[in-house]
N, C-alpha and C positions, 0 to 999 in steps of 0.2 A: 422180638415182637414189639411193634409200635401201636401204642393206644391212640388211634386216629382221632377219637372223639376228644382226647386230651390235647392232642397235638392242635386242633382246630380252635382251641382256646389260647394258643400261643399268640402273641401280638402280630408275629409275621403271617400267620396262617388264619387269622381271624376272618370269620365270613366265608372261609372256604370250606365246602362240603367235605365230610370224611372220605367219600367216593372220589371226588376230585384231587385231594390231599394224596389219595393213596395212588392215583393214577399219575400224578406229577412225580411223585417220589419213585414210581416203577419205571420212570424213564431216565433215571440218573443213578450214579454210583453214591452209595453214603455207608457209614458205619454206625454201629451201636456201640459206644464204650462204657465199660463199667468201673465205677470208683468206689472204694471203701471209705468208711469214715475216717477223717482227717488226711486222707490221701490227696496229694497235690494234683489239681486238674490241668493247670498251666501256671508257668511262672512270669512274673512281670518281665517284659523285655523279649519273650517269646514272639516270633512272627506269627500274625494270625493267617491260618491257612484254611480254616473251615469255618462255617457258620456252626455254632455250637448251640443246641436247645436241650434244656433240661427235660427229660421226659419222665423221671421220678427222683424223689429225694429232694436235697437242695444244697446249695454250694454258698460260700461267703467270698467276697472280694475284699482284700487287705493290701494295704501299703505299708513298707517299713522305711521309716525316716533313718537320717544318718547317725542318730544315737542309738538305733536298733529297737526303738520303739514301733510296736505294730498298732495301726490304726485302722480299724475295720470301716469300710466303706458302706458295705450294704450286704444283706441277705438276699440270695436269688433262688426262689423257689420255682418247682416244675408249674407250667410249661413255659418258662421265659427264656429268651436267647442270651447269650454271653458275648458282650463286646461286639455287638452286631454293627456298631458305628466304625469299627477299626477294621472291616474287612477289605477296605480300599484305601489308596492314598500311599504316599511315600513312606510315611511313618507308621505302617500298619502292624504294630506291635502291641501286645497286651499291656494296659497301664497298671494293672494290679495283678498280684498272685491270687489265684482262685483254688479254694480248698474245699473239699467236700464235707459238709456238716454231718452227713450220715451216708449209708450205702446210696449210691446215685447211678442212674444211667442217663447217658447223653448222646443225642443224635448229632453227628458230625457230617456236615455236608461241604465237601471241597468247594472253593470259591467259584472255580470254573464250571461246576455242576450246579452250583446256586443260580449263576448267571443265565445258565439254560432255562430254568423254571421261572426266572423272573421275566424272561422273553416270552414265556408261554402263558403267563397269567397276569393280566394288569392289576388286578386286586391283590395279588401277592407282591407285586411291585409298589403299589400305592402303600400297603401295609408296611413294607420294609422302610420306604422314605418317612412315613409317620413315626416308626420306631427309633430310627436314628435321630429325629428331630426331638423327640422326647427325651432321649439320653443327652443330647447336647444341651437341653434346658436344665436337666438333672446336674450335669457337671457344671453348668453355670452357677447354679444354686450352691453347689459345694465350694466353687471358688470364692463365692461372696462371704461364706463362713470363714473360710481361711484368712480373709482380709480383716475379721475383726480380731483383737487381741485377747479380749476377756469373753468369759462365759456369759457375763451379763449382756455384752455387746451382740453376742451371737444369738441369745435367747430373745433379746429385744428385736431383732432383725427378722427372726422366725415369725413372732407373734404378730408383728406389723404387716408382714408378708401375708400371713394366713388370713388376718381380718380384712386386709385391703382398704381402700381408702373410704369405702361407703359403710362399713359395719364395725361394730365394736366388740361383737361376739362370734366365736365360731365353734364348731365341734371338733375337739383333738382326736385324730384318728390313730395316733403313734402312742405307743407305752412311753413311759419315761425311759426304759433301757433303749428302745428304738432311737429316741431322741438323742439320748447320750451318745450312742454310736454315731448318729449323724453329725453330732458337734465335734465328736473326737475327744469326749471327756467322760469321766466316770459317773455313773448314775447318783452316787451321794452328793457329789459336786453340783449335779444339775438340780437336784431336788432341794439342796441348800439355797440355790440362787432363786428358784421359783419361790420357796419359802420366804425369802427376802423381799422379794419384789411384791408379794402378798402384803407382807408386814409395812412396806414403804407405801402402799396405796396405789400401786402401779396397775396391779391385775387382781382378779379374783377367779378362783378355780373352783368350781362345783362338779364332782364328778368327771364328766368328760367335756364340760362346757367351760370355756375359757372367755372371761369378759376383760376387755382392755379399758381400765377406769381412768387412766391417764395417758393418752395416746403422745401428749407433747412432751411428757417425761421420758417416755420411751424413746422418742426420736432425738431428744437431747443426749440420751447415752450413746447414740450412734455419732452424733455430731462432735461429742467431747472425746471420742476414741481415738 
């Protein structure tokens, strides 16, 4: 069974009523796939043949480097899609291995069937284009982090980006563990760097509010990297 009220919260189906979503899916072929905790959903390098949308549970995307170290890219919760930006193109393969964090169910819509409903509903098409654009922006941010050698450089870049040119303070929405996963470092290492930055007078952290006390010093970290 599909919870259509939840499906309507998926970025691809946002703004589409439960009735319309049910009608659209009623005109195509799809599957509901079940995965147990720690079961592999897809392997990096597999061809993307379906639009996958998490209906319940959550999964994680991970990459394994040549040394065998696993780097978590992100956790993906219901009702988000998986690798929506890789449905089309010559190299339409999953960039990461996806594993279930807990028992999960996933809606699988074959690409030809998804094309059918994209042509039926312009809002669905617009949502899909917006979704893949957002993913491209996320991957661009990830590449920025990889270009910095040290944790201090990664943190400085993130803080400056969050504050923007006009502001010196912002509300931190991520936990330290989420940030550590984003940067590809351990939480104690990240905590140590944040503590050092506060001691150096670069930043001040009060609960969830981060204030950049010395933007010039943070920018210098990036230029000297």
